C-alpha positions, 0 to 999 in steps of 0.5 A: 500500500502506498500513501502520500501527503504533499507539502511544500517541503516535499517538493524537492524530495519528490522532484529528485526521486527520493520517495521510495514508495508513493502513488497518489500525490497531492499538490497545491498547483499544477505540476507534472507527475509520474505515477511510480507505483511500488508494491512489496519493495519492487517497482511497478513497471507502469509510469503514466505521466499526468498533471494533478491539482488538489487541495492542501488537505488531500490524502490518498491511497493506492494498493497496486498488484500485478497479475501477469500482463494486467495491473490492478490498483485499489485507489482511494483519494480525495477531491482532485483533477487529473490531466494527461496532456498532449505533451505528456502523451507524446513523452510516454514510452507505451500505451495502455487501456485503463478501466475504472471500476467505480466503487464509491463517490462521484466523478467524471472522465473526459476524452475525445470530446465525450464525458462519462460520469462515474456512478457506483457499480459502473465503469469507464474506459480510457486510453493513455495514448490520447489526452484525458481529464479525470475530475473528482469533486470529493472522496472516491474509491475505484479499482483501476485495471490496466492492460497494454492495449496491444495485448487485448486483441481488440482493434485500437479503433474500437478502444477509441470508440469505447473511451469515455462512454458510461458503462453501467452495471447492467452490462454483464461484462461490467458485473463480472469485472467488478466481481473478479477485480474486487476479489483480486484486490481483496486477496492480492498476495495469495492470488498474485503468487498462485493465480497471477497469470490466469487472473490477469488473462481473465481480466484482460479478456473481460475488458476486451469483451466489454469493449466489443460489447459496448461498440456493437461487436459480439464478444465471442472471445475465449471460452472463459468469456463465453462461459461467464456471459452464459452464467450471467444469462442463466442467473438473469433467467432464474430471476425472471422465471415468472415472466411469461414473455421471457424469450431469447429476444428479451435475453439478447436485448438485456445482455446487449448481444444478438439472438444468434449469439445467445443461441451460440452460447447455449449451444456450447453446452449442448442446449437451447435457450428455450429448453433451459427456460422451460426446464427451470420453470418446471423445476421451480414448479416441482419444488413449489408443488412438493412444499404445498401439501394442503393445496393452498395454491391451485395447479393453475396458480403455480403454473402462473408463478413459474411463467406458464400462461396455459395450465394444460400446456404446463401439465403436459410439459410437467408430465413429460419432464417428471413422468407424473402430473402436477397433482400426482406429484403433490399427492405423493412427493410432499416435502420432496425437492427436485435436484438437477 
């Protein structure tokens, strides 16, 4: 963990590079700074020249960890304004994708004439090969994922198109990135040593999937990305199982992919979206009927609870799945629960 608190007396030490560990720098006027992040005594190999302006009482904290090609920083800081100018871009030796996963507080990212307002649970992408401005009016916390954009396997034009666009937590890739990055920073020591390369690849692949998703291209990518998106769609189905209008078109629209892609994801596990939805509805009905020994709910009522509009269709499907009618199951399997 790196901490810094700026005062006029620190300026000479900072400029002469005498600080062994620092990451968030508070300044009373505009100065050019280089974020030299250090972790466990070893210098983190990423330097991103920026200009930072904050108040005299500024405090900040950065906890950086390297996972293979990917760097992850848990950043907590006070009000600040960060500018990466054209001159600073020109002086840089490499270019990276930065993905901010916002946890708390307010802020905004401006790049290429667009502005993304940070909201908790959301995300935004910015590209160090072009100027940008970050503005935070108060205390904030975010996890910043950094990947060299040449390692993403995504056309740079798509990275430019994704920059400074608000990426809400409704996007499956954003939710998965939040979950994985949060877990990574919470168990940084063990994860970095045991699972550094796989975690880094997964974060990079999800970042690439997010860029493709938000720029209109389907993230077919690696098996890990596909399985992650499929798992997210299945969770969504279970949450909305009572909706009789739930269909492949709805799922595709909610997850920002095409109908064809949803079918392709389920084909990876030798299934169709419609068969999965029907099976989940029938499994829920099986449990509801088995725990309704006194018949407080009619078969038609339970059918509606699990998304069947027609009781006859429900009874026919139930018999085909379980070999008995809903009424027979309730009479003979009270208290049972169907295990898939």
